[in-house]
C-alpha positions in Angstrom: 293.7 13.6 163.2 294.9 11.7 160.2 295.7 13.6 157.0 293.1 13.2 154.4 293.6 13.8 150.7 291.0 14.6 148.0 292.1 13.8 144.4 290.4 15.7 141.6 290.2 14.5 138.0 290.7 17.6 135.8 289.7 17.5 132.2 289.6 20.0 129.4 286.0 20.6 128.4 285.5 20.2 124.7 283.3 23.2 124.5 285.2 25.6 126.8 287.4 25.6 129.9 288.0 22.8 132.4 286.1 20.6 134.7 287.2 19.0 138.0 285.5 16.1 139.8 286.6 14.8 143.1 287.3 11.0 143.2 285.2 9.5 146.0 283.3 12.7 146.9 280.3 14.5 145.4 282.3 17.6 144.5 282.3 19.0 141.0 283.2 22.4 139.5 284.2 24.0 136.3 286.1 27.1 135.1 287.5 28.8 132.0 291.2 28.6 133.1 293.3 26.4 135.3 294.0 29.2 137.7 290.3 29.9 138.1 289.6 26.2 138.4 292.0 25.9 141.4 290.1 28.7 143.2 286.8 27.1 142.4 288.0 23.7 143.7 288.9 25.5 147.0 285.4 27.0 147.2 283.7 23.7 146.3 285.7 21.9 149.1 284.7 24.6 151.6 281.0 24.3 150.6 281.1 20.5 150.8 282.7 20.5 154.2 281.1 23.6 155.7 280.1 21.8 158.8 283.8 20.9 159.3 285.9 23.9 158.1 289.1 22.6 159.7 289.2 19.4 157.8 291.2 20.6 154.8 293.9 23.3 155.1 295.4 23.4 151.6 294.7 22.7 148.0 
C-alpha cells in the first residue's frame, strides 16, 4: 500500500486557541493549545477513517 500523507493548515484563532484544517479532506478541529491540537487531530483522523483504521499510523 502506498504511503499517504494528510497536511493540516494550522492557524491561531483570533479569539482563542488554534484551528486545524486538512487540505483535501473534510477534517477540521480546534483546541486551546498546540499540544491539545495534535491529540485532537489524531482523533479527527481516526473518526474520519473509522472504516479503515489501518490507513494512518502516525501523526
